[in-house]
N, C-alpha and C positions, 0 to 999 in steps of 0.2 A: 504494500500500500504506500503510495507516494505521500509525502508530507510537504507542506509549504511553510516557510517562516517569513516573518515580515519585520521590516524596519523602515523608518522614514526619516527624512531630513528636511528641516526648514532653514533656508538660507536668506539672509538679508544683507543687501549691499553688494558692492562690486567684489571681484575676486580678491584683490589685494587688501582692501579696507574692511570688507564684510566678514561675517562669521555665521555659523550655523549651529544647529543642535540636532544630533542624530538620536533617534529614539528606538530602543529595542522593543518593538511592539508585541511580538509573540510571547516573550517571556515577561515583559513588563518590569525588567530589573533595572532599567535606568535610562537616563538621558545624558548625553555627553557632548560638550562643546567641541566644535571643529572649526578650523580656520586654515587659510593658506599658510600662515606663519607656522602653524603646527606641522605642516608638511615640509617646510623648507628651512626652518631655523632649528637650533638645538632644542631638544625636548624640554618642555616646561610642564609642570604639574597643572592639572585642571583643564587640559584640553587634549584632544586626540586627533588622529588623522585617519584617512582611509587605509593607509599603509599599516598603521598599528592595528586596526580592526581586521585587516587581512592576516596579519601575523598571528593574532589571537585565534582566528578561525583555522588557520593552517596548522598551528601547533596542536590545537585540540583535535582536529581531524586526523592528523598524522598519528598522534598517540592512540587514538581509538583503532585505527587500521593496524598499527603495529602490535598493539596489545592483542587484538583479535587473531592476527596471523601467528603470533608467538604461542598463544593458547591452543590454537588449532594444530600446531606442530608438537604439542605436548610439553612446551616449556613456557608456561605463563609467567609474565614478568611480575616481580615483586614491586618494582617502581620504574617508571619512565619519566624523565624530565626533559622536555623539548623546548628549545628557544627557536623562534622563527625571526629572522632579520629580513625585512623587506626594504630594498633600496629604491628610493625615488630620486630621479634626476629631473629637475625642472627643464621643460622643453623636450624631454625624451619620454618621461613616464616612469613606470616601474621597470627597472633594468635587471633585477635579480632577486632571488629569495635564497637565503641560506638557512638550513635547518641544522641545529646541533642537538643531538640526543645523547643523554647519559642514562644508562639503564642498569638495573640490578635484575639479572635473569639467572636464577639457579639452573645449573646444568648446561649452560650455553657458553661456548668459547667466543673469543673476540671476532674471529672470521665469520662464524655463523651469525653472530649478532649484527655485524656490518652488512652481510648479505640480506638478512631479513629486514633490516632498516631500509636498505636500498629498494627492496620490493615494496615496502610500505610507502616509501616516498613516491614511487611511480603509480601505485594503485589507490592511494587515498583520494576520495572524491574531490577534495579541494585542489590537490595537485593536478588532477585531471582537468578541472575547470580552468586552471592557470597554466595549461600546457604551453602557451605561447611565451611564457616567461622562463628564463633559465633558472632551474632549481638545483642547488648543490646541497651536500649533506656531509656532516661529520658525525660519526657514531662510535661511541666508546662505552665499554662496561665500566661501571663505577665501583 
């Protein structure tokens, strides 16, 4: 059965001087300020960017796919911690995503962990949706 999730954004003003608020409608867990400055300047608390939201979605989806694959292979993880770094270049757009995963997986060696992580990177639904963007991966057992 397919599911649909919703969010919306209200923007006021021009690109450079304006700002918006993105609302996570399906979950109702919050509203978050967004702005051009949040995309192009050093991170500041209290505002986010589309790239940070993509990073959150990608790291979550990757961990779900990876956990599922590991469990299916008989080696469920005790813990997976994944950071997604989404690079935005003004004038070009999103130029790359780097995933870094550190895992605790009893019974799995480093090579098997790295191979399973690569498979999860390729097969996670968010990775598939972002296929046009180069996605790299660093995977280590912790």
